C-alpha positions as CSV (number, residue, x, y, z in Angstrom):
1,L,-8.7,7.6,-3.0
2,Q,-6.7,4.4,-3.3
3,T,-5.1,5.4,-6.6
4,R,-4.1,8.8,-5.2
5,M,-2.7,7.5,-1.9
6,Q,-0.6,4.9,-3.8
7,S,1.3,7.6,-5.6
8,L,5.0,7.2,-4.9
9,Q,5.9,10.9,-5.4
10,P,2.6,12.9,-5.2
11,D,2.2,16.5,-6.1
12,P,2.4,18.7,-3.0
13,K,-1.3,19.5,-3.6
14,A,-2.2,15.8,-3.5
15,Q,-0.4,14.6,-0.4
16,Y,-2.7,12.9,2.1
17,R,-2.2,11.6,5.6
18,S,-5.4,9.7,5.9
19,V,-8.4,8.5,3.9
20,Y,-10.7,11.1,5.5
21,E,-8.2,13.9,4.7
22,A,-7.8,12.7,1.1
23,L,-11.6,12.7,0.6
24,K,-12.1,16.1,2.2
25,K,-9.3,17.7,0.3
26,M,-10.3,16.2,-3.0
27,V,-14.0,17.3,-2.7
28,L,-13.0,20.8,-1.5
29,T,-10.4,21.5,-4.2
30,E,-11.6,19.4,-7.1
31,G,-15.3,19.2,-6.7
32,L,-17.9,16.9,-5.3
33,W,-17.9,14.4,-8.1
34,R,-14.1,14.0,-8.5
35,P,-13.9,10.9,-6.2
36,L,-16.3,9.1,-8.6
37,R,-14.1,9.7,-11.6
38,G,-13.8,6.5,-13.7
39,I,-17.1,4.9,-12.4
40,N,-18.5,4.6,-15.9
41,V,-15.6,2.5,-17.3
42,T,-15.6,0.4,-14.1
43,M,-19.4,-0.4,-14.6
44,L,-18.8,-1.1,-18.2
45,G,-16.2,-3.8,-17.5
46,A,-17.7,-5.1,-14.2
47,G,-20.8,-6.8,-15.8
48,P,-19.1,-9.2,-18.2
49,A,-16.1,-9.7,-15.9
50,H,-18.2,-10.8,-12.9
51,A,-20.5,-12.9,-15.0
52,M,-17.6,-15.0,-16.3
53,Y,-16.0,-14.9,-12.8
54,F,-18.8,-16.4,-10.8
55,A,-19.9,-18.8,-13.6
56,C,-16.4,-20.3,-13.8
57,Y,-16.1,-20.3,-10.0
58,E,-19.3,-22.3,-9.4
59,K,-18.6,-24.8,-12.2
60,M,-15.0,-25.5,-11.1
61,K,-15.8,-25.5,-7.4
62,K,-18.4,-28.3,-7.9
63,S,-16.2,-30.3,-10.2
64,L,-13.1,-30.1,-8.0
65,S,-14.9,-30.6,-4.7
66,D,-16.3,-33.9,-6.1
67,L,-12.8,-34.8,-7.1
68,F,-11.0,-33.9,-3.9
69,Q,-13.7,-34.5,-1.3
70,Q,-16.8,-36.4,-2.5
71,G,-20.0,-34.8,-1.2
72,G,-18.0,-32.3,0.9
73,N,-16.7,-28.7,0.8
74,S,-13.0,-28.7,-0.2
75,H,-11.0,-25.5,0.7
76,L,-8.4,-26.5,-1.9
77,A,-11.1,-26.7,-4.6
78,N,-12.5,-23.3,-3.5
79,G,-9.0,-21.7,-3.8
80,I,-8.2,-23.2,-7.2
81,A,-11.6,-22.4,-8.6
82,G,-11.3,-18.7,-7.4
83,S,-7.8,-18.5,-8.9
84,V,-8.8,-19.8,-12.3
85,A,-11.9,-17.6,-12.4
86,T,-9.6,-14.6,-11.9
87,L,-7.8,-15.3,-15.2
88,L,-11.1,-14.6,-17.1
89,H,-12.1,-11.7,-14.9
90,D,-8.8,-9.9,-15.2
91,A,-8.6,-10.3,-19.0
92,V,-11.7,-8.1,-19.2
93,M,-11.1,-5.8,-16.3
94,N,-7.4,-5.0,-16.9
95,P,-8.0,-2.5,-19.7
96,A,-10.8,-0.9,-17.7
97,E,-8.6,-0.6,-14.7
98,V,-5.8,1.1,-16.7
99,V,-8.3,3.7,-18.1
100,K,-9.9,4.2,-14.6
101,Q,-6.6,4.8,-12.8
102,R,-5.4,7.2,-15.5
103,L,-8.6,9.3,-15.1
104,Q,-8.2,9.2,-11.3
105,M,-4.6,10.6,-11.2
106,F,-4.1,14.1,-9.8
107,N,-4.2,16.7,-12.7
108,S,-5.0,13.9,-15.1
109,P,-4.6,15.1,-18.8
110,Y,-7.6,12.9,-19.8
111,T,-11.1,14.3,-19.8
112,S,-13.1,11.3,-20.9
113,V,-13.0,7.5,-21.2
114,L,-12.9,7.5,-25.0
115,G,-10.3,10.3,-25.0
116,C,-8.1,8.3,-22.6
117,V,-8.4,5.1,-24.7
118,R,-7.5,6.9,-27.9
119,A,-4.6,8.8,-26.4
120,V,-3.1,5.7,-24.7
121,Q,-3.6,3.6,-27.9
122,R,-1.9,6.3,-30.0
123,T,1.1,7.1,-27.8
124,E,1.7,3.7,-26.1
125,G,0.1,1.1,-28.2
126,F,-2.5,-1.6,-27.4
127,G,0.0,-3.4,-25.1
128,A,-0.4,-0.5,-22.6
129,F,-3.8,-1.8,-21.6
130,Y,-2.2,-5.1,-20.5
131,R,1.1,-3.8,-19.2
132,S,0.1,-4.7,-15.6
133,Y,-1.8,-7.9,-16.5
134,T,0.9,-10.3,-15.1
135,T,1.2,-8.2,-11.9
136,Q,-2.6,-8.0,-11.7
137,L,-2.8,-11.8,-11.9
138,T,0.1,-12.3,-9.5
139,M,-1.9,-10.1,-7.1
140,N,-5.4,-11.4,-7.8
141,V,-4.7,-15.1,-7.8
142,P,-3.5,-15.1,-4.1
143,F,-6.2,-12.4,-3.4
144,Q,-9.0,-14.6,-4.7
145,A,-7.6,-17.7,-3.2
146,I,-7.5,-16.0,0.3
147,H,-10.9,-14.4,-0.4
148,F,-12.8,-17.5,-1.4
149,I,-11.2,-19.8,1.3
150,T,-11.9,-17.2,4.0
151,Y,-15.5,-16.7,2.7
152,E,-16.3,-20.4,2.6
153,L,-14.6,-21.0,6.0
154,L,-16.7,-18.3,7.6
155,Q,-19.8,-19.6,5.9
156,E,-19.2,-23.0,7.6
157,H,-19.4,-21.3,11.0
158,L,-22.0,-18.6,10.3
159,N,-24.2,-20.5,8.0
160,P,-23.5,-24.3,8.3
161,R,-26.7,-25.3,6.6
162,R,-25.8,-23.1,3.6
163,E,-29.2,-21.5,3.4
164,Y,-29.9,-18.1,2.0
165,N,-28.8,-15.8,4.9
166,P,-28.1,-12.2,3.9
167,R,-26.4,-11.3,7.2
168,S,-23.9,-14.2,6.9
169,H,-23.2,-13.4,3.3
170,I,-22.5,-9.7,4.1
171,V,-20.3,-10.4,7.1
172,A,-18.3,-13.2,5.5
173,G,-17.9,-11.2,2.3
174,A,-16.6,-8.1,4.1
175,V,-14.2,-10.0,6.4
176,A,-12.9,-12.1,3.4
177,G,-12.4,-8.9,1.4
178,A,-10.5,-7.1,4.1
179,V,-8.1,-10.0,4.8
180,A,-7.3,-10.6,1.2
181,A,-6.9,-6.8,0.5
182,A,-4.4,-6.2,3.3
183,A,-2.4,-9.3,2.3
184,T,-2.0,-8.3,-1.3
185,T,-1.5,-4.5,-1.0
186,P,2.2,-4.6,-2.0
187,L,1.3,-6.1,-5.4
188,D,-1.5,-3.5,-5.8
189,V,0.9,-0.6,-5.3
190,C,3.1,-2.1,-8.1
191,K,0.0,-2.6,-10.3
192,T,-1.0,1.1,-9.8
193,L,2.5,2.2,-10.8
194,L,2.4,0.2,-14.0
195,N,-1.1,1.4,-14.9
196,T,-0.5,5.1,-14.2
197,Q,3.2,5.3,-15.3
198,E,3.6,8.0,-12.7
199,N,5.7,10.6,-14.4
200,T,7.3,12.3,-11.4
201,A,8.3,9.0,-9.9
202,L,9.9,7.7,-13.1
203,S,11.6,11.0,-13.8
204,S,13.2,11.0,-10.4
205,L,15.0,7.7,-11.2
206,N,15.8,8.8,-14.7
207,I,13.6,6.1,-16.2
208,R,13.0,6.9,-19.8
209,G,10.1,5.5,-21.8
210,H,7.5,3.3,-20.1
211,L,8.0,1.1,-17.1
212,S,7.0,-2.5,-17.7
213,G,7.3,-5.8,-15.8
214,M,6.6,-6.7,-12.2
215,A,10.3,-6.9,-11.3
216,N,10.9,-3.4,-12.5
217,A,7.8,-2.2,-10.6
218,F,8.9,-3.8,-7.4
219,S,12.4,-2.3,-7.7
220,T,11.0,1.2,-8.4
221,V,8.6,1.1,-5.5
222,Y,11.4,0.0,-3.1
223,Q,13.8,2.6,-4.4
224,L,11.3,5.4,-3.9
225,G,9.5,4.3,-0.8
226,G,11.4,1.5,0.9
227,L,9.3,-1.3,2.6
228,P,6.6,1.2,3.8
229,G,6.1,2.1,0.1
230,F,4.6,-1.3,-0.5
231,F,1.7,-0.5,1.9
232,K,0.8,2.9,0.6
233,G,-3.0,3.2,0.5
234,V,-3.6,0.0,2.5
235,Q,-6.3,1.8,4.6
236,A,-8.2,2.9,1.5
237,R,-7.8,-0.5,-0.1
238,V,-9.3,-2.3,2.9
239,I,-12.1,0.2,3.3
240,Y,-12.9,-0.1,-0.4
241,Q,-12.7,-3.9,-0.6
242,M,-14.9,-4.6,2.5
243,P,-18.2,-3.2,1.2
244,S,-17.2,-4.2,-2.4
245,T,-16.9,-7.9,-1.6
246,A,-19.9,-7.8,0.9
247,I,-22.1,-6.3,-1.8
248,A,-20.8,-8.7,-4.5
249,W,-21.4,-11.8,-2.4
250,S,-24.8,-10.7,-1.0
251,V,-26.1,-9.8,-4.5
252,Y,-24.7,-13.0,-6.0
253,E,-26.1,-15.2,-3.3
254,F,-29.5,-13.5,-3.6
255,F,-29.8,-14.1,-7.3
256,K,-28.5,-17.7,-6.9
257,Y,-31.2,-18.3,-4.3
258,F,-33.9,-16.5,-6.4
259,L,-33.1,-18.2,-9.7
260,T,-32.7,-21.7,-8.1
261,K,-36.0,-21.3,-6.2
262,H,-37.8,-20.1,-9.4
263,T,-36.5,-23.1,-11.3
264,L,-37.6,-25.5,-8.7
265,E,-41.1,-23.9,-8.5
266,K,-41.4,-24.3,-12.3
267,R,-40.5,-27.9,-12.1
268,T,-43.0,-28.7,-9.4
C-alpha cells in the first residue's frame, strides 16, 4: 500500500484517497494475495539484516554509554549506535527493497523475485540494486536515531527497572516507530522513486534513462507533487511502521530475556 500510494503519477486504476480504499480496491481488482506481493524477498533479507542490526546496536550502545555516561543510559550513545547499526542493515536490505518495490508496482512487469533480479541486472546493471542506498541511509540514519532515542526514553518512564515487560516493549516500540516514520516520510518518497524508476513520472518530465541521486529525486518529487508530494503515503507508512517496530522490539526483548536467563541458569 505504501509503495502504491507514494506513486507520483499513478495509473487512473491505481489512484487511492485512503489506506482503506487502496486495500479494498487492490483486493477486489487484483486478488486477495496482491497486497502480500514481495513478502518472500523481504523475509529473505530481514533475517541477516536484523541479526547484524541488533548485534551492532547492543555492542555499540554498551561501549558508548560507558564512554559518555559511566553506568548510565546515554541517549546520545543510543542514537549513534542505532545510526551505525543502520549502515549494516541497509547494505543487506537495499537490494531486497528494490526487488520488493518493483514487484509491488501497479501492472508490474515482473512475475517472480528471481525474474525481477535477472531483468534488473540485465537492463540496468548491478548498481541498480544500490541506486537508492545513499537516500536510504540519509532516511534511515535519522529514522533509527529518532526511533532508538524515543524507544529508550519511553522505556525509562514505562519500565524504569528495565525488566522484561512485554506491554512496555510493544507500546514503546509502536510509538517510536510512528514518530520516526512520520518524520522521515519525505526521504522515503524519494527512495521509492529511485527504487521503482516510475516510468510515467519520469516521462512527464522528459527524463531519459534512469533517475539517480538524492538531489535529482528531491527535485523530481517537488516538480511533480510540490511540498504535499513529499508526504504521499504517510498514513500507510505510519500504520506499517507501528506494528512492525512493536513486533521487532517485543520479539527481540523476549529472546534477549530468554537467552540471558538460560545462560544464567546454566552458570548457577
